[in-house]
C-alpha atoms as an extended CHARMM CRD file, in Angstrom:
* protein
*
       218  EXT
         1         1  MET       CA            127.4360000000     -149.8020000000       43.1340000000  PROA      1               0.0000000000
         2         2  VAL       CA            128.6440000000     -146.5210000000       41.6340000000  PROA      2               0.0000000000
         3         3  ASP       CA            129.9250000000     -144.0140000000       44.1760000000  PROA      3               0.0000000000
         4         4  GLY       CA            127.9290000000     -140.8060000000       43.7580000000  PROA      4               0.0000000000
         5         5  GLY       CA            130.5820000000     -138.7060000000       45.4530000000  PROA      5               0.0000000000
         6         6  GLY       CA            130.7830000000     -137.4410000000       49.0000000000  PROA      6               0.0000000000
         7         7  PRO       CA            130.5720000000     -133.9620000000       50.5260000000  PROA      7               0.0000000000
         8         8  ASP       CA            134.2100000000     -133.2020000000       49.6560000000  PROA      8               0.0000000000
         9         9  ASP       CA            133.5830000000     -133.9990000000       45.9770000000  PROA      9               0.0000000000
        10        10  ARG       CA            130.5680000000     -131.7090000000       45.9470000000  PROA      10              0.0000000000
        11        11  ARG       CA            132.5480000000     -128.9170000000       47.5780000000  PROA      11              0.0000000000
        12        12  VAL       CA            135.3280000000     -129.2530000000       44.9970000000  PROA      12              0.0000000000
        13        13  SER       CA            132.7720000000     -129.2910000000       42.1720000000  PROA      13              0.0000000000
        14        14  GLY       CA            131.0640000000     -126.2100000000       43.5850000000  PROA      14              0.0000000000
        15        15  THR       CA            134.3730000000     -124.3900000000       43.9790000000  PROA      15              0.0000000000
        16        16  LEU       CA            135.4040000000     -125.1680000000       40.3950000000  PROA      16              0.0000000000
        17        17  ARG       CA            132.0300000000     -123.9630000000       39.1080000000  PROA      17              0.0000000000
        18        18  THR       CA            132.3220000000     -120.7410000000       41.1280000000  PROA      18              0.0000000000
        19        19  ARG       CA            135.7830000000     -120.1120000000       39.7190000000  PROA      19              0.0000000000
        20        20  ARG       CA            134.6140000000     -120.7700000000       36.1700000000  PROA      20              0.0000000000
        21        21  ILE       CA            131.7410000000     -118.3400000000       36.5660000000  PROA      21              0.0000000000
        22        22  ALA       CA            134.0800000000     -115.6870000000       37.9990000000  PROA      22              0.0000000000
        23        23  ARG       CA            136.5250000000     -116.1660000000       35.0970000000  PROA      23              0.0000000000
        24        24  ASN       CA            133.8110000000     -115.9600000000       32.4480000000  PROA      24              0.0000000000
        25        25  ARG       CA            132.2380000000     -112.9290000000       34.0670000000  PROA      25              0.0000000000
        26        26  GLN       CA            135.6020000000     -111.1630000000       34.3250000000  PROA      26              0.0000000000
        27        27  ARG       CA            136.4820000000     -112.0470000000       30.7260000000  PROA      27              0.0000000000
        28        28  LEU       CA            133.2640000000     -110.4230000000       29.5110000000  PROA      28              0.0000000000
        29        29  VAL       CA            134.0460000000     -107.2440000000       31.4560000000  PROA      29              0.0000000000
        30        30  GLU       CA            137.6080000000     -107.1470000000       30.1080000000  PROA      30              0.0000000000
        31        31  VAL       CA            136.3340000000     -107.5410000000       26.5420000000  PROA      31              0.0000000000
        32        32  ALA       CA            133.3740000000     -105.1770000000       26.8560000000  PROA      32              0.0000000000
        33        33  LEU       CA            134.7420000000     -102.0010000000       28.4060000000  PROA      33              0.0000000000
        34        34  PRO       CA            137.5950000000     -101.4290000000       25.9250000000  PROA      34              0.0000000000
        35        35  ALA       CA            135.1530000000     -102.2260000000       23.0950000000  PROA      35              0.0000000000
        36        36  PHE       CA            132.6470000000      -99.6770000000       24.4200000000  PROA      36              0.0000000000
        37        37  ALA       CA            135.4180000000      -97.0820000000       24.6630000000  PROA      37              0.0000000000
        38        38  GLU       CA            136.5880000000      -97.7460000000       21.1000000000  PROA      38              0.0000000000
        39        39  LEU       CA            133.3140000000      -98.3440000000       19.2500000000  PROA      39              0.0000000000
        40        40  GLY       CA            130.7370000000      -96.6370000000       21.4230000000  PROA      40              0.0000000000
        41        41  TYR       CA            128.2310000000      -98.2990000000       23.7120000000  PROA      41              0.0000000000
        42        42  ASP       CA            125.5750000000      -98.7000000000       21.0050000000  PROA      42              0.0000000000
        43        43  GLY       CA            128.1420000000     -100.0220000000       18.5430000000  PROA      43              0.0000000000
        44        44  VAL       CA            128.8200000000     -103.2010000000       20.5290000000  PROA      44              0.0000000000
        45        45  THR       CA            126.2640000000     -106.0070000000       20.6780000000  PROA      45              0.0000000000
        46        46  VAL       CA            125.8690000000     -108.7520000000       23.2400000000  PROA      46              0.0000000000
        47        47  ASP       CA            126.4670000000     -111.2960000000       20.4570000000  PROA      47              0.0000000000
        48        48  ARG       CA            129.8060000000     -109.7070000000       19.6360000000  PROA      48              0.0000000000
        49        49  LEU       CA            130.8690000000     -109.6500000000       23.2920000000  PROA      49              0.0000000000
        50        50  CYS       CA            129.9360000000     -113.2900000000       23.7450000000  PROA      50              0.0000000000
        51        51  ASP       CA            131.8510000000     -114.2970000000       20.6220000000  PROA      51              0.0000000000
        52        52  GLU       CA            135.0030000000     -112.4310000000       21.6640000000  PROA      52              0.0000000000
        53        53  ALA       CA            134.8640000000     -113.6680000000       25.2500000000  PROA      53              0.0000000000
        54        54  GLU       CA            133.9330000000     -117.2060000000       24.1380000000  PROA      54              0.0000000000
        55        55  VAL       CA            130.9650000000     -117.2310000000       26.5040000000  PROA      55              0.0000000000
        56        56  SER       CA            127.4740000000     -118.3440000000       25.5220000000  PROA      56              0.0000000000
        57        57  LYS       CA            124.6810000000     -115.7820000000       25.3180000000  PROA      57              0.0000000000
        58        58  ARG       CA            122.7150000000     -117.8280000000       27.8140000000  PROA      58              0.0000000000
        59        59  ALA       CA            125.6080000000     -117.5800000000       30.2630000000  PROA      59              0.0000000000
        60        60  PHE       CA            125.8810000000     -113.8270000000       29.6300000000  PROA      60              0.0000000000
        61        61  PHE       CA            122.3420000000     -113.2820000000       30.8860000000  PROA      61              0.0000000000
        62        62  ARG       CA            122.9920000000     -115.4880000000       33.9010000000  PROA      62              0.0000000000
        63        63  TYR       CA            125.8590000000     -113.1860000000       34.8830000000  PROA      63              0.0000000000
        64        64  PHE       CA            124.3950000000     -109.8080000000       33.8960000000  PROA      64              0.0000000000
        65        65  ALA       CA            120.9580000000     -108.2260000000       33.5710000000  PROA      65              0.0000000000
        66        66  GLY       CA            122.1130000000     -106.6070000000       30.3160000000  PROA      66              0.0000000000
        67        67  LYS       CA            124.8240000000     -104.4510000000       28.7810000000  PROA      67              0.0000000000
        68        68  GLU       CA            124.2570000000     -101.6650000000       31.3100000000  PROA      68              0.0000000000
        69        69  ASP       CA            124.8670000000     -104.0290000000       34.1990000000  PROA      69              0.0000000000
        70        70  LEU       CA            128.0090000000     -105.3300000000       32.5160000000  PROA      70              0.0000000000
        71        71  ALA       CA            129.3150000000     -101.8160000000       31.8370000000  PROA      71              0.0000000000
        72        72  LEU       CA            128.9650000000     -100.8430000000       35.5060000000  PROA      72              0.0000000000
        73        73  THR       CA            130.4820000000     -104.0120000000       36.9440000000  PROA      73              0.0000000000
        74        74  PRO       CA            133.8500000000     -102.5700000000       38.1170000000  PROA      74              0.0000000000
        75        75  LEU       CA            132.0450000000      -99.8200000000       40.0480000000  PROA      75              0.0000000000
        76        76  ASN       CA            129.1950000000     -101.9850000000       41.3030000000  PROA      76              0.0000000000
        77        77  ASP       CA            131.5990000000     -104.6310000000       42.5830000000  PROA      77              0.0000000000
        78        78  VAL       CA            132.9610000000     -102.1060000000       45.0760000000  PROA      78              0.0000000000
        79        79  TRP       CA            129.4970000000     -101.6110000000       46.5780000000  PROA      79              0.0000000000
        80        80  ARG       CA            128.6430000000     -105.3150000000       46.4120000000  PROA      80              0.0000000000
        81        81  THR       CA            131.7960000000     -106.1150000000       48.3750000000  PROA      81              0.0000000000
        82        82  LEU       CA            131.1610000000     -103.3540000000       50.9070000000  PROA      82              0.0000000000
        83        83  ILE       CA            127.6010000000     -104.5700000000       51.4840000000  PROA      83              0.0000000000
        84        84  ALA       CA            128.7780000000     -108.1660000000       51.8810000000  PROA      84              0.0000000000
        85        85  ASP       CA            131.1840000000     -106.9310000000       54.5840000000  PROA      85              0.0000000000
        86        86  LEU       CA            128.7740000000     -104.5340000000       56.3170000000  PROA      86              0.0000000000
        87        87  ASP       CA            128.4350000000     -106.4850000000       59.5490000000  PROA      87              0.0000000000
        88        88  GLY       CA            132.1800000000     -106.3310000000       60.0760000000  PROA      88              0.0000000000
        89        89  VAL       CA            132.4100000000     -102.7190000000       58.9160000000  PROA      89              0.0000000000
        90        90  LEU       CA            129.7820000000     -101.6200000000       61.4190000000  PROA      90              0.0000000000
        91        91  ASP       CA            131.6930000000     -103.3430000000       64.2280000000  PROA      91              0.0000000000
        92        92  ARG       CA            134.3850000000     -100.6790000000       63.8620000000  PROA      92              0.0000000000
        93        93  ARG       CA            134.5850000000      -97.6800000000       66.1730000000  PROA      93              0.0000000000
        94        94  GLY       CA            134.5770000000      -94.0080000000       65.2070000000  PROA      94              0.0000000000
        95        95  LEU       CA            132.4360000000      -91.5060000000       63.3430000000  PROA      95              0.0000000000
        96        96  LEU       CA            130.0400000000      -93.4120000000       61.1040000000  PROA      96              0.0000000000
        97        97  LEU       CA            130.9790000000      -91.3440000000       58.0440000000  PROA      97              0.0000000000
        98        98  ASP       CA            134.6790000000      -92.0370000000       58.6360000000  PROA      98              0.0000000000
        99        99  VAL       CA            134.0400000000      -95.7520000000       59.1570000000  PROA      99              0.0000000000
       100       100  VAL       CA            132.1750000000      -96.0040000000       55.8510000000  PROA      100             0.0000000000
       101       101  GLY       CA            134.8360000000      -93.9430000000       54.0700000000  PROA      101             0.0000000000
       102       102  GLU       CA            137.7080000000      -96.0990000000       55.2710000000  PROA      102             0.0000000000
       103       103  ALA       CA            135.7600000000      -99.2460000000       54.4240000000  PROA      103             0.0000000000
       104       104  LEU       CA            135.2680000000      -98.0240000000       50.8490000000  PROA      104             0.0000000000
       105       105  GLY       CA            138.9970000000      -97.4430000000       50.5570000000  PROA      105             0.0000000000
       106       106  ASP       CA            139.6990000000     -100.9000000000       51.9340000000  PROA      106             0.0000000000
       107       107  VAL       CA            137.3870000000     -102.4500000000       49.3550000000  PROA      107             0.0000000000
       108       108  VAL       CA            139.1270000000     -100.6080000000       46.5150000000  PROA      108             0.0000000000
       109       109  GLU       CA            142.4160000000     -102.1320000000       47.6780000000  PROA      109             0.0000000000
       110       110  ARG       CA            140.8760000000     -105.6010000000       47.4280000000  PROA      110             0.0000000000
       111       111  MET       CA            139.6140000000     -105.3630000000       43.8680000000  PROA      111             0.0000000000
       112       112  PRO       CA            141.2090000000     -107.8100000000       41.3720000000  PROA      112             0.0000000000
       113       113  ASP       CA            144.2960000000     -107.0640000000       39.2930000000  PROA      113             0.0000000000
       114       114  GLY       CA            143.5580000000     -104.7050000000       36.4180000000  PROA      114             0.0000000000
       115       115  TRP       CA            140.5180000000     -103.2120000000       38.1440000000  PROA      115             0.0000000000
       116       116  GLU       CA            141.8680000000      -99.6640000000       37.8290000000  PROA      116             0.0000000000
       117       117  ARG       CA            141.7220000000      -99.5360000000       34.0250000000  PROA      117             0.0000000000
       118       118  LEU       CA            138.2680000000     -101.0740000000       33.8970000000  PROA      118             0.0000000000
       119       119  ALA       CA            136.9550000000      -98.7390000000       36.6060000000  PROA      119             0.0000000000
       120       120  VAL       CA            138.2520000000      -95.7080000000       34.7090000000  PROA      120             0.0000000000
       121       121  LEU       CA            136.5650000000      -96.8780000000       31.4990000000  PROA      121             0.0000000000
       122       122  SER       CA            133.3330000000      -97.6320000000       33.3700000000  PROA      122             0.0000000000
       123       123  THR       CA            133.3190000000      -94.2060000000       35.0470000000  PROA      123             0.0000000000
       124       124  ARG       CA            133.8850000000      -92.4360000000       31.7390000000  PROA      124             0.0000000000
       125       125  LEU       CA            131.1810000000      -94.4770000000       30.0470000000  PROA      125             0.0000000000
       126       126  SER       CA            128.6820000000      -93.6300000000       32.7780000000  PROA      126             0.0000000000
       127       127  ALA       CA            129.5080000000      -89.9300000000       32.4280000000  PROA      127             0.0000000000
       128       128  THR       CA            128.9030000000      -89.8910000000       28.6610000000  PROA      128             0.0000000000
       129       129  THR       CA            126.1520000000      -92.4660000000       28.0950000000  PROA      129             0.0000000000
       130       130  PRO       CA            122.6500000000      -91.6600000000       29.3930000000  PROA      130             0.0000000000
       131       131  ALA       CA            121.5720000000      -95.3050000000       29.4670000000  PROA      131             0.0000000000
       132       132  ILE       CA            124.5210000000      -96.2220000000       31.6710000000  PROA      132             0.0000000000
       133       133  ASP       CA            124.0250000000      -93.2150000000       33.9280000000  PROA      133             0.0000000000
       134       134  ALA       CA            120.3520000000      -94.1230000000       34.3890000000  PROA      134             0.0000000000
       135       135  ALA       CA            121.2720000000      -97.7170000000       35.2070000000  PROA      135             0.0000000000
       136       136  ALA       CA            123.8780000000      -96.4640000000       37.6870000000  PROA      136             0.0000000000
       137       137  TYR       CA            121.2170000000      -94.4000000000       39.4380000000  PROA      137             0.0000000000
       138       138  LEU       CA            118.8770000000      -97.3830000000       39.8020000000  PROA      138             0.0000000000
       139       139  THR       CA            121.6830000000      -99.6140000000       41.0290000000  PROA      139             0.0000000000
       140       140  CYS       CA            122.7360000000      -96.9370000000       43.4920000000  PROA      140             0.0000000000
       141       141  GLU       CA            119.1990000000      -96.8240000000       44.8760000000  PROA      141             0.0000000000
       142       142  ARG       CA            119.2460000000     -100.5880000000       45.4300000000  PROA      142             0.0000000000
       143       143  PHE       CA            122.6240000000     -100.5490000000       47.1630000000  PROA      143             0.0000000000
       144       144  THR       CA            121.5830000000      -97.5430000000       49.2610000000  PROA      144             0.0000000000
       145       145  ARG       CA            118.5350000000      -99.3980000000       50.5380000000  PROA      145             0.0000000000
       146       146  GLN       CA            120.7210000000     -102.3050000000       51.6440000000  PROA      146             0.0000000000
       147       147  VAL       CA            123.1670000000     -100.0060000000       53.4380000000  PROA      147             0.0000000000
       148       148  LEU       CA            120.3290000000      -98.0530000000       55.0560000000  PROA      148             0.0000000000
       149       149  ASP       CA            118.7710000000     -101.2270000000       56.4030000000  PROA      149             0.0000000000
       150       150  ALA       CA            122.0760000000     -102.3620000000       57.9140000000  PROA      150             0.0000000000
       151       151  VAL       CA            122.9290000000      -98.9780000000       59.4430000000  PROA      151             0.0000000000
       152       152  THR       CA            119.4770000000      -98.3250000000       60.8780000000  PROA      152             0.0000000000
       153       153  GLY       CA            119.5210000000     -101.8200000000       62.3650000000  PROA      153             0.0000000000
       154       154  ARG       CA            122.8230000000     -101.0590000000       64.0650000000  PROA      154             0.0000000000
       155       155  LEU       CA            121.4920000000      -97.7140000000       65.3460000000  PROA      155             0.0000000000
       156       156  ALA       CA            118.2420000000      -99.2040000000       66.6300000000  PROA      156             0.0000000000
       157       157  GLY       CA            116.8650000000      -97.2230000000       69.5450000000  PROA      157             0.0000000000
       158       158  ARG       CA            117.9690000000      -93.8430000000       68.2290000000  PROA      158             0.0000000000
       159       159  PRO       CA            114.9870000000      -91.7290000000       67.1510000000  PROA      159             0.0000000000
       160       160  ASP       CA            117.0840000000      -90.2260000000       64.3560000000  PROA      160             0.0000000000
       161       161  ALA       CA            118.5110000000      -93.5570000000       63.1120000000  PROA      161             0.0000000000
       162       162  ASP       CA            116.8520000000      -93.3840000000       59.6910000000  PROA      162             0.0000000000
       163       163  LEU       CA            117.9130000000      -89.7820000000       59.0820000000  PROA      163             0.0000000000
       164       164  VAL       CA            121.4990000000      -90.4290000000       60.2110000000  PROA      164             0.0000000000
       165       165  ALA       CA            121.7300000000      -93.4480000000       57.9130000000  PROA      165             0.0000000000
       166       166  ARG       CA            120.3030000000      -91.5100000000       54.9590000000  PROA      166             0.0000000000
       167       167  VAL       CA            122.6720000000      -88.5700000000       55.4240000000  PROA      167             0.0000000000
       168       168  VAL       CA            125.7280000000      -90.8120000000       55.7460000000  PROA      168             0.0000000000
       169       169  CYS       CA            124.7350000000      -92.9040000000       52.7190000000  PROA      169             0.0000000000
       170       170  ALA       CA            124.0790000000      -89.8190000000       50.5910000000  PROA      170             0.0000000000
       171       171  ALA       CA            127.4120000000      -88.2910000000       51.6000000000  PROA      171             0.0000000000
       172       172  ALA       CA            129.3010000000      -91.5340000000       50.9380000000  PROA      172             0.0000000000
       173       173  ILE       CA            127.7910000000      -91.9350000000       47.4750000000  PROA      173             0.0000000000
       174       174  ALA       CA            128.4640000000      -88.3010000000       46.5770000000  PROA      174             0.0000000000
       175       175  VAL       CA            132.0860000000      -88.5080000000       47.7360000000  PROA      175             0.0000000000
       176       176  HSD       CA            132.6310000000      -91.8010000000       45.9220000000  PROA      176             0.0000000000
       177       177  ARG       CA            131.1920000000      -90.4460000000       42.6710000000  PROA      177             0.0000000000
       178       178  ALA       CA            133.1710000000      -87.1830000000       42.8770000000  PROA      178             0.0000000000
       179       179  ALA       CA            136.4070000000      -89.0550000000       43.6200000000  PROA      179             0.0000000000
       180       180  LEU       CA            135.8480000000      -91.4250000000       40.6970000000  PROA      180             0.0000000000
       181       181  ASP       CA            135.0620000000      -88.5600000000       38.3080000000  PROA      181             0.0000000000
       182       182  THR       CA            138.2520000000      -86.7090000000       39.2620000000  PROA      182             0.0000000000
       183       183  TRP       CA            140.3380000000      -89.8730000000       39.1470000000  PROA      183             0.0000000000
       184       184  ALA       CA            139.0160000000      -91.0320000000       35.7540000000  PROA      184             0.0000000000
       185       185  SER       CA            139.1560000000      -87.6070000000       34.0920000000  PROA      185             0.0000000000
       186       186  ARG       CA            142.9180000000      -87.2400000000       34.3430000000  PROA      186             0.0000000000
       187       187  PRO       CA            144.6560000000      -87.5700000000       30.9580000000  PROA      187             0.0000000000
       188       188  GLY       CA            145.8690000000      -91.1130000000       30.3950000000  PROA      188             0.0000000000
       189       189  ALA       CA            144.0990000000      -92.3940000000       33.5120000000  PROA      189             0.0000000000
       190       190  GLU       CA            143.1360000000      -95.6240000000       31.7420000000  PROA      190             0.0000000000
       191       191  ARG       CA            146.8760000000      -96.4370000000       31.6750000000  PROA      191             0.0000000000
       192       192  THR       CA            148.2550000000      -94.7630000000       34.7810000000  PROA      192             0.0000000000
       193       193  ALA       CA            145.5060000000      -94.5020000000       37.4300000000  PROA      193             0.0000000000
       194       194  THR       CA            146.3480000000      -96.1820000000       40.7330000000  PROA      194             0.0000000000
       195       195  ARG       CA            144.3400000000      -97.3190000000       43.7270000000  PROA      195             0.0000000000
       196       196  ALA       CA            146.4870000000      -95.1580000000       45.9770000000  PROA      196             0.0000000000
       197       197  GLU       CA            145.3820000000      -92.0720000000       44.0220000000  PROA      197             0.0000000000
       198       198  LEU       CA            141.7330000000      -93.0390000000       44.3040000000  PROA      198             0.0000000000
       199       199  ARG       CA            142.0310000000      -93.7690000000       48.0010000000  PROA      199             0.0000000000
       200       200  ALA       CA            143.6550000000      -90.3760000000       48.5770000000  PROA      200             0.0000000000
       201       201  LEU       CA            140.7720000000      -88.7130000000       46.7220000000  PROA      201             0.0000000000
       202       202  LEU       CA            138.2700000000      -90.6590000000       48.8210000000  PROA      202             0.0000000000
       203       203  ARG       CA            139.9480000000      -89.6430000000       52.0730000000  PROA      203             0.0000000000
       204       204  ALA       CA            140.0640000000      -86.0000000000       51.0010000000  PROA      204             0.0000000000
       205       205  GLY       CA            136.4430000000      -86.1680000000       49.9050000000  PROA      205             0.0000000000
       206       206  PHE       CA            135.2230000000      -87.6070000000       53.1960000000  PROA      206             0.0000000000
       207       207  ALA       CA            137.1810000000      -84.9460000000       55.0910000000  PROA      207             0.0000000000
       208       208  ASP       CA            135.4910000000      -82.2880000000       52.9570000000  PROA      208             0.0000000000
       209       209  ALA       CA            132.1110000000      -83.9250000000       53.5780000000  PROA      209             0.0000000000
       210       210  ARG       CA            132.5920000000      -83.6280000000       57.3310000000  PROA      210             0.0000000000
       211       211  THR       CA            133.3750000000      -79.9530000000       56.9010000000  PROA      211             0.0000000000
       212       212  ALA       CA            130.4250000000      -79.4230000000       54.5240000000  PROA      212             0.0000000000
       213       213  LEU       CA            127.9880000000      -80.9640000000       57.0030000000  PROA      213             0.0000000000
       214       214  ALA       CA            129.1170000000      -78.4450000000       59.6230000000  PROA      214             0.0000000000
       215       215  VAL       CA            128.8800000000      -75.3530000000       57.3870000000  PROA      215             0.0000000000
       216       216  ARG       CA            126.8910000000      -72.5230000000       58.9740000000  PROA      216             0.0000000000
       217       217  LEU       CA            125.1360000000      -69.6060000000       57.3520000000  PROA      217             0.0000000000
       218       218  ASP       CA            125.8290000000      -66.5480000000       59.5380000000  PROA      218             0.0000000000
């Protein structure tokens, strides 16, 4: 009788497959963003990206919804990671806005090697390419809904839970976008930008957001 493999074999197989998918996905991102920066977003086809990354077109569309999704991957991965960690994040103590801000900074620190350059290129591409900016808006709406659901669930019983969650989410997204824009716009940022610089901008931005929310018109 042929041994079909036990649970350990299946776990190893699943782990290897997960790693292969992660490598292929990352290789596509590393090929695509410099190509977009050099040749323009419309000047780079999916076929070309697949050829250069040595990934099949079928696999490409398993990993990404399209070129827009691929182009935003370094930025979207920050939010995906934050959302995956939300239960733990919301176990922290302190002002909700501060908790979310520190969690975003923590996630940035955990991004893979080389993330900085790709995030700079992605931010610049979003700022100059309407199709990417539109895709970023739609993705942001999806992530916001997930964060809202988690926060309102944690604040259950408060009559203002939905409003509090919406205000905090809107502030967090605005601070994150402003910090990225400043960080990526510095000359040579694609070569020199660091996570420490981005985290400092995030912390400053969240401090400013707290102040802005308390501004009075006298």
